[in-house]
C-alpha positions in Angstrom: -68.6 56.9 28.0 -68.3 53.2 28.4 -66.3 51.5 31.2 -63.1 50.1 29.8 -62.9 47.2 32.6 -66.6 46.2 31.6 -67.2 44.0 28.5 -68.3 45.8 25.6 -72.0 45.7 24.2 -72.2 44.2 21.0 -74.9 43.7 18.2 -76.0 40.2 17.3 -74.4 40.4 13.9 -71.4 41.8 14.9 -68.4 39.2 15.4 -65.0 40.0 16.7 -61.5 38.3 15.7 -60.4 35.9 18.4 -56.8 37.0 17.8 -57.7 40.7 18.9 -57.0 42.0 22.3 -60.4 43.6 22.4 -62.2 40.4 22.5 -60.5 39.3 25.6 -62.9 41.2 27.6 -66.0 39.7 25.8 -65.9 36.3 27.7 -65.3 36.5 31.4 -62.0 34.4 32.6 -62.0 35.7 36.1 -62.7 32.2 37.3 -60.0 30.8 35.1 -57.5 33.3 36.4 -58.1 32.7 40.0 -57.5 28.8 39.3 -54.4 29.4 37.6 -53.3 31.6 40.3 -54.0 29.2 43.1 -52.1 26.5 41.2 -49.2 28.7 41.0 -49.3 29.4 44.7 -49.5 25.6 45.2 -46.5 25.3 43.0 -44.6 27.6 45.0 -45.5 26.2 48.5 -44.6 22.5 47.8 -46.6 21.1 44.8 -50.0 20.7 43.7 -52.3 19.3 46.7 -54.2 17.5 44.2 -51.1 15.2 43.3 -50.2 14.7 47.1 -50.8 11.7 48.9 -53.1 11.4 52.1 -50.0 10.8 54.4 -48.4 14.2 53.5 -51.6 16.0 53.7 -53.1 14.6 57.2 -51.2 13.6 60.2 -52.6 10.9 62.7 -52.8 12.2 66.4 -51.2 9.6 68.6 -50.5 11.7 71.8 -52.2 11.6 75.1 -55.2 13.6 76.2 -53.3 15.5 78.7 -50.5 16.4 76.0 -53.4 17.5 73.6 -55.1 19.5 76.5 -52.1 21.5 77.3 -51.7 22.1 73.7 -55.5 23.4 73.4 -55.1 25.3 76.4 -52.0 27.3 74.9 -50.2 27.7 77.8 -47.1 30.2 77.7 -43.9 28.7 76.5 -40.7 29.7 77.9 -38.5 32.1 75.9 -35.6 29.6 75.9 -38.2 27.4 73.9 -39.8 29.9 71.7 -36.1 31.1 70.9 -35.2 27.7 69.2 -38.5 27.4 67.2 -38.2 29.1 63.7 -40.7 31.7 62.8 -43.6 31.0 60.7 -42.9 33.4 57.9 -39.2 31.6 57.5 -40.8 28.2 57.8 -42.8 28.9 54.5 -39.3 29.7 52.6 -38.0 26.1 53.3 -37.8 23.6 50.6 -40.4 21.0 50.6 -38.6 17.4 51.0 -41.2 15.5 49.1 -40.6 17.7 45.8 -37.7 17.2 43.4 -34.8 19.8 43.2 -35.0 21.7 40.3 -32.1 21.2 37.9 -29.9 23.8 37.0 -29.5 24.6 33.4 -26.2 23.2 31.8 -23.5 25.5 30.7 -23.1 25.7 26.7 -19.6 24.0 26.9 -20.3 21.1 29.4 -20.0 18.4 26.8 -16.3 19.6 26.1 -15.4 18.9 29.7 -16.7 15.5 29.4 -15.0 14.8 26.1 -11.6 16.1 27.5 -12.2 14.0 30.5 -12.6 10.9 28.4 -9.5 11.7 26.4 -7.4 12.1 29.6 -8.6 8.8 31.0 -7.8 7.1 27.6 -4.3 8.5 27.6 -3.8 7.6 31.2 -4.6 4.0 30.5 -2.5 3.8 27.5 0.3 5.2 29.1 0.3 2.4 31.9 1.0 -0.2 29.1 4.2 -1.9 29.4 5.5 -1.2 26.2 5.0 2.6 26.6 6.6 2.1 30.0 9.5 0.5 28.5 9.7 3.2 25.7 9.7 5.9 28.5 12.6 4.2 30.5 14.8 3.7 27.3 14.1 7.5 26.4 15.2 8.7 30.0 18.4 6.0 29.6 19.3 7.5 26.2 18.9 11.0 27.7 21.2 10.0 30.3 24.0 8.7 28.2 23.7 11.6 26.0 24.3 14.1 28.7 27.0 12.0 29.9 28.5 12.0 26.5 28.5 15.7 26.1 30.0 16.2 29.5 32.7 13.8 28.6 33.3 15.9 25.3 33.7 19.2 27.2 36.5 17.8 29.3 40.2 18.2 28.3 41.6 15.3 26.8 44.0 13.3 29.0 47.0 11.0 27.7 48.3 7.9 29.7 51.5 8.4 28.2 54.2 11.5 27.7 53.9 12.5 24.1 57.4 13.9 24.0 58.9 10.7 25.5 61.2 8.5 23.2 59.6 5.4 21.9 60.7 2.5 24.3 59.8 -0.2 21.8 59.8 -0.1 18.1 58.5 -3.5 17.3 55.0 -2.9 18.5 52.5 -5.1 17.0 50.2 -3.1 14.3 46.8 -2.7 14.5 44.9 -5.3 12.7 42.7 -4.2 9.6 39.2 -4.9 9.8 38.0 -7.2 7.1 34.4 -6.6 5.4 31.6 -8.6 6.3 31.4 -10.4 3.1 35.1 -11.6 3.6 34.2 -14.9 5.3 30.7 -15.1 3.7 30.2 -16.3 0.2 27.5 -14.0 -1.9 26.2 -17.1 -3.7 26.1 -20.7 -2.9 26.9 -21.8 -6.6 30.3 -23.5 -7.1 33.3 -21.6 -8.5 33.6 -24.0 -11.3 30.8 -25.5 -13.2 30.9 -29.4 -13.7 30.7 -30.0 -17.3 28.5 -32.4 -19.0 29.5 -35.9 -18.8 29.5 -36.2 -22.7 32.3 -33.5 -22.9 34.7 -35.7 -21.3 37.9 -37.0 -23.1 36.1 -40.7 -23.4 32.5 -40.2 -23.1 29.8 -43.1 -23.4 27.8 -43.2 -26.6 24.6 -42.0 -24.7 26.4 -39.1 -23.2 27.8 -38.0 -26.2 24.5 -38.0 -28.1 22.8 -36.3 -25.0 25.2 -33.3 -25.4 24.7 -33.1 -29.0 21.0 -33.1 -28.5 21.5 -30.1 -26.2 23.8 -28.3 -28.6 21.2 -28.9 -31.4 17.9 -27.8 -29.2 20.1 -24.3 -28.6 20.5 -23.9 -32.3 16.9 -24.7 -33.1 15.8 -22.2 -30.7 18.1 -19.5 -32.6 16.7 -20.5 -35.8 13.4 -20.1 -34.7 14.1 -16.6 -33.8 15.8 -15.8 -36.9 12.9 -17.3 -38.8 10.6 -15.2 -36.9 12.4 -12.2 -37.5 12.5 -13.0 -41.1 8.9 -13.5 -41.7 8.2 -10.2 -39.9 10.6 -8.1 -42.0 12.3 -9.6 -45.1 9.5 -11.8 -46.2 6.9 -9.1 -46.2 9.3 -6.4 -47.7 11.3 -8.5 -50.1 14.4 -6.6 -52.1 14.6 -5.8 -55.7 16.0 -9.2 -56.8 13.1 -11.4 -55.2 10.4 -8.6 -55.7 7.4 -9.7 -57.9 7.7 -8.8 -61.6 5.7 -9.5 -64.9 7.1 -13.0 -65.4 5.9 -14.2 -61.8 2.8 -12.3 -62.4 2.0 -14.4 -65.6 2.7 -17.7 -63.8 0.5 -17.1 -61.1 -2.4 -15.7 -63.2 -2.1 -18.8 -65.7 -2.4 -21.4 -63.1 -4.9 -23.9 -63.8 -5.4 -22.6 -67.4 -3.7 -25.8 -68.9 -5.3 -29.3 -68.4 -3.7 -32.3 -66.7 -3.5 -34.3 -70.1 -1.9 -31.4 -72.1 0.7 -31.2 -69.2 1.2 -35.2 -69.2 1.9 -35.0 -72.9 4.3 -32.3 -72.6 6.2 -34.3 -69.8 6.2 -37.5 -72.2 7.6 -35.6 -75.3 10.1 -34.1 -73.3 11.3 -37.2 -71.4 11.3 -39.0 -74.8 13.4 -36.4 -76.5 16.0 -35.7 -74.0 17.2 -38.7 -71.4 18.5 -36.4 -68.4 19.3 -38.1 -65.2 17.1 -35.9 -62.5 17.7 -35.9 -58.8 14.9 -37.5 -56.6 12.4 -35.2 -55.6 12.6 -33.5 -52.3 9.6 -33.2 -49.9 8.9 -29.8 -48.7 9.5 -30.9 -45.0 13.0 -32.0 -45.8 14.1 -28.9 -47.5 16.3 -26.5 -45.3 17.5 -23.4 -45.3 20.8 -22.1 -45.3 20.6 -21.4 -41.6 19.3 -25.0 -40.9 22.3 -26.4 -43.0 24.8 -24.2 -41.3 23.5 -25.9 -37.8 23.8 -29.2 -39.1 27.1 -28.5 -40.4 28.4 -27.1 -37.1 26.7 -30.1 -35.1 28.7 -32.5 -37.7 32.0 -30.6 -36.9 31.7 -30.6 -33.4 30.7 -34.5 -33.6 33.5 -35.0 -35.8 35.9 -33.2 -33.6 34.7 -35.3 -30.7 35.2 -38.3 -32.7 38.8 -37.1 -33.7 39.7 -36.2 -30.0 38.8 -39.9 -29.0 41.6 -41.2 -31.5 44.5 -38.8 -30.7 46.0 -38.1 -27.3 45.0 -35.6 -25.0 48.0 -33.5 -25.4 47.4 -33.0 -29.0 43.8 -31.8 -28.6 43.0 -28.3 -30.2 42.0 -25.8 -27.3 38.6 -24.7 -27.5 36.7 -21.8 -25.7 38.3 -18.9 -23.7 39.6 -19.5 -20.3 39.2 -16.0 -19.1 35.7 -15.6 -20.5 34.6 -18.5 -18.6 36.0 -17.3 -15.2 34.5 -13.9 -16.0 31.0 -15.6 -16.4 31.6 -17.6 -13.4 32.1 -14.6 -11.3 28.8 -13.0 -12.6 26.8 -16.4 -11.8 28.2 -16.2 -8.2 26.9 -12.6 -7.8 30.4 -11.2 -7.0 29.8 -8.7 -9.8 26.9 -7.6 -11.1 25.8 -9.1 -14.7 26.7 -6.4 -17.4 25.2 -6.0 -21.0 27.1 -3.9 -23.2 25.1 -0.8 -23.8 24.9 0.9 -27.4 25.7 4.5 -27.3 22.4 6.6 -28.4 22.7 10.1 -29.6 20.3 12.1 -27.3 19.6 14.8 -30.1 19.1 14.6 -33.6 21.7 15.9 -36.1 20.7 18.8 -37.9 21.9 19.0 -41.7 21.9 22.0 -43.6 23.4 23.3 -46.9 26.2 25.8 -47.3 25.2 29.0 -49.2 28.2 28.2 -51.9 26.8 24.8 -52.6 23.2 25.7 -52.8 21.8 25.1 -56.4 21.2 28.1 -58.5 17.5 28.3 -59.2 
């Protein structure tokens, strides 16, 4: 039976796996183990000798010969001297002053302590600001006044006068009513009355009168443009039955350009020669005016004629124009005393439901 401590004898061709425990005994590792054990011993007793300097390993003897002689002789020391000297076995347990101290392992939550300390330091620095100190002082003052108010409400009411006594003086001055904030402050900087145009005076100059007419004309032109825009968008695209295109208009449109110009001239000559009728001069397309434009021009002429008429008669004979109450109402709205209001149209929220009665339903 082979010894388990000795290396096994292997054949030349046989190979062992190096990851098996059995192959450990094939190569001799006693010297390596001794070397590693020696290094461990050196680390336990103060560090590796190969890494230490000469000053730590060797000491220069500077003592006298007599002292060395005494030490070499090895004379017996007193009990008191031996008592203070530490034992050799205990001296080995003392830490080496030349080696670094082993660091203790960190606790798993040591970062949390650092974070909380930083937060506390930041809060402490923030609380020392002037604004926060003032806020804390205001809070303390408010709490004190609130406590005083609560205590004051708990007390019984004290009247300085006798409630059941007769009134000594009946002509006391009444308490003044507090006026609102907007009583002395105007809501708007606009004047109460609007200064009219100089052309609207009783006896204006010609230039002022024409300037006023121009303003009125521009207002009417703007209205006319809006009406025309609405007409082009609705009535012009969807004509009524009277203005709708029919067969005659279709024939006129399709026969345009078929008759030559010479024939048209001959027809016109014969027509002019046969009947001599006075014809109004032709009107250009730019000069044509719609009914709205004629009405605007008529109104402006009426206003101009009325203004000219006012210049001739006395002021007391002038006909009143406009509405005084409406002007005052507009002025109040312009000065922001009341909000501008627009008349709202009542709109039905639901759709009317229509149905036929049973008695009126057609018989089928």
